[in-house]
N, C-alpha and C positions, 0 to 999 in steps of 0.2 A: 491699583490705585490704591491711596492711602487717603489718613483722615487724620486731627489732633481734635483732644476728648481732652476734658479734666476725668474725674476718677470720684464716684459720689460711694462714700462709705453704705452700710447697711441702715445708719438712722438719719441717711439723709445728706448728711452733711458732705464738701468736699474733701476727699486726701490733699494734705499737706505733704510738702519735702523740709528736706534737713533748712532751709530758710526761711519754713514759715510761709512758704507761699502755694497756691493749689495746684497740685502737678498735670504738666500734661503730658499727656502719653502717643505716641506715633502708632498706627493702624494700619494693617499693611492688610490685601484681600485682592486675589482674583478679579479683573477688571469683570469678566461674569458673569460676578453675583454682584455688581449693577445696575440698574438703568440709565445709562445717560439720556440727556434731557440736551438739546438742539438749545442752548439760549444766549449763545453768544454772539446775536447779530448788529454789532454797532457798528460807530462811523469809522471806530477804529484800532488800530492790535489785534487786528481779525486773527493774525495768523501766530498769537500765542492761546485759539482754540479751549478758551476760558472756561469749557460747557460748566454744565452742573449736573450731578449726579440721584441718584437715591437707593436707599437702602430697606430693606425691611426685616425684622426678625435675622437679623445677619448675627450670629457668631462670630467670634473670632480669640481663638485662642492664642493665653498672652505667651508664648512663645512667637506669634507672629505680631509683637506690639515691642515696643519702648521708649523710653525717653534720654534726650541728650542732655537730663539733666543729671543723670546720675555717672563718671567719671566705667567705673568700673562694664557699664551697658555701652560703653563708646567703641566699635567697632580700630575708631581710630581716635590719636589724640594730636592735641596742642591749643594754643590758645584760640581759633576761630570759634569754640565750643563754648566759651566766656562773654559769645556776645549772646541777645537774646534772638531768637528769632524773629520779634517784630521789625527788630533793628537790619537785620540783615535783611530781613524783604525792603526794610527802606534803601539800604544800601544799592541794591539791586535798581528797582525804583530810579533812582537818583543816577545812577551807570547808566539806564536806555532813555533817560530824559536827555543829561549832558550831550548825548551818544547821538540824539537826534538834534536838539539842536547844533552840536560842532559843523554836521554835514549838512542843516541849511545854510548858516553862514556863513563856510566855504561856497557853495554853489551861489550866492546869492558874489560873496565878490566876486568869483568869476563871471556871471551875468552884468554885476558895474561893469568889470574890465568892458566889455565888449558890448554893451547894452546905451542905446543915444536914445531917450526917449522921440516921441514927434514934435517938434517944436523947443525943444532943451539942448543943455549941453549933455555930454556921456555922465552916465548916473557918477564912472569914479571919479569925474572933475569935478562934480559939483561938490562944494563945502559939507554942505550940511549931510549926503552922502557919508564924506570923509568922516565927520566926524561922530557921526552916530556907529560907522562900521568900527571905528576903535572906538568906544564904549562898550560894544555888545563883546567886542575881542576880549576885554579888562571884567566884561560884568560876567561874562561863561567859563574862564580860564582863572580867576579871587575864587572861582564858587569852587569848579576842582580843583584848586591847591588846597582851598581849606577841610573841604571836605575827603582828598587822602592824605593831608596831612593828619588830621583828627587821628584817622582810623587808625593812619601810620602808629600816631604816639600811645593812641589807645593797646594795642594789638603789641606792640614792642614791650610795657607794661603789663599784660595778662597773661592765665596759665589754664590749665587744664582741670581744672578743680572746681576754682571758683568764679564766677558768674564776675562780667561787671558790676557796678555798682550805682549808686542812683545819677550820683554825680555822670559817668562817662555814661550810660543810658543816656542822658539826658543832654550828652556833647553831637553823641553820632546822629540823633533825631534833628536837635539845632544845625550839624551839616550837609545833611542830607536832605530835609525839609527848603532851608535856603541855597541848595544845590537845586533842584528841582525847580522851583517858582525861578531861579535869573534862566535856569534855560528853558521855560515858556515864557518869556519878556524877551529874548537875546528869537529864540522862534516865530513868536507874533510882530517881534519889528523886519525882520528877517523876509516874512509873508507880505507885511504891506507893504515892504520898501519894491518885494522885483515886480509888484503891478502887474497887467494881467498873463504874465506871463507863470506866475504861482496859481493862476484857478482852475488850468486846463487836466487831466486826469492823464497822470501816466510822468507830470512834470514834478524836477529834483524838490519841490515845496508840497504839493498837497495832500499826498500818503501821510506824508510825515507831519504837516499842520496835521489832518486830521491821527495818527497819531499819539501826537504829543497832549490834545487835547481830548482824548482820552484816557491817556495818565493821567490828567488834570485832576479827574475826577475822582482819581482814589484815595484808600485811605491813606496812603502817603504822601499826599498831598494834601494834608485837612491846615486850611490857615488855622485852627484850629490848635494846631501844635506846636506853632508858637508862644501860644497863653501857658499850655504847663508847660511847656521849659522857661516859660520868664516865670510863671510861682516856683522852680526848682529853685533855680537864680536869686530870687526872692525870699528862700527860707519856708515858701509853701507850696510844699508840693501835694499834687491833688493822690486823690485815696484811689486813682485806679493809674499808671503809667507804663506803657509798651515801648 
């Protein structure tokens, strides 16, 4: 198992890295040394098994700890390490969100082609459905393209020595937040438009709807990220920015 933590000096202050920011070290230890807590009883994303754990009076030798901030301590080199951990978490969450939304939109298109609601024309023949499907496709595809374009341009200029700067970290955060929120919008549309076909357990919509709305409550999905990025764009960066 593992954990990330700061390092406290003997005077109680936090140890700083070469960039003047608090050091973050990763600690590794056998799972047998922790008490697992069955806390992940959620409406969605149950497969992640994101349970909690507790340790007491656990000493971890320095040999079993490391930090990605120091190039000489890495087993692998590359620009990936220029990205912050929180930035990489945001990319992962955005990838899950856009994947869920894509699956739901594809399933709705297939449903619309074959479904004829009572006393109405086939869904695919409805002008409102046609327009909304096009909007959903554009919203999701644009969000994904913006995110991939942003990550690609930053990766191309990054190295394995220096972390990316504040402006690039803000770009990552904005692109990922936009992708997550765009995916939620598309997922919500497909769930509503599918009607009763979406409400039954085991349908192509039900579990994905629960999954994406569980993801929507995570830290990576905060609408407050827009505020923080806006402050940076306006030259007023917040004191703490991940």
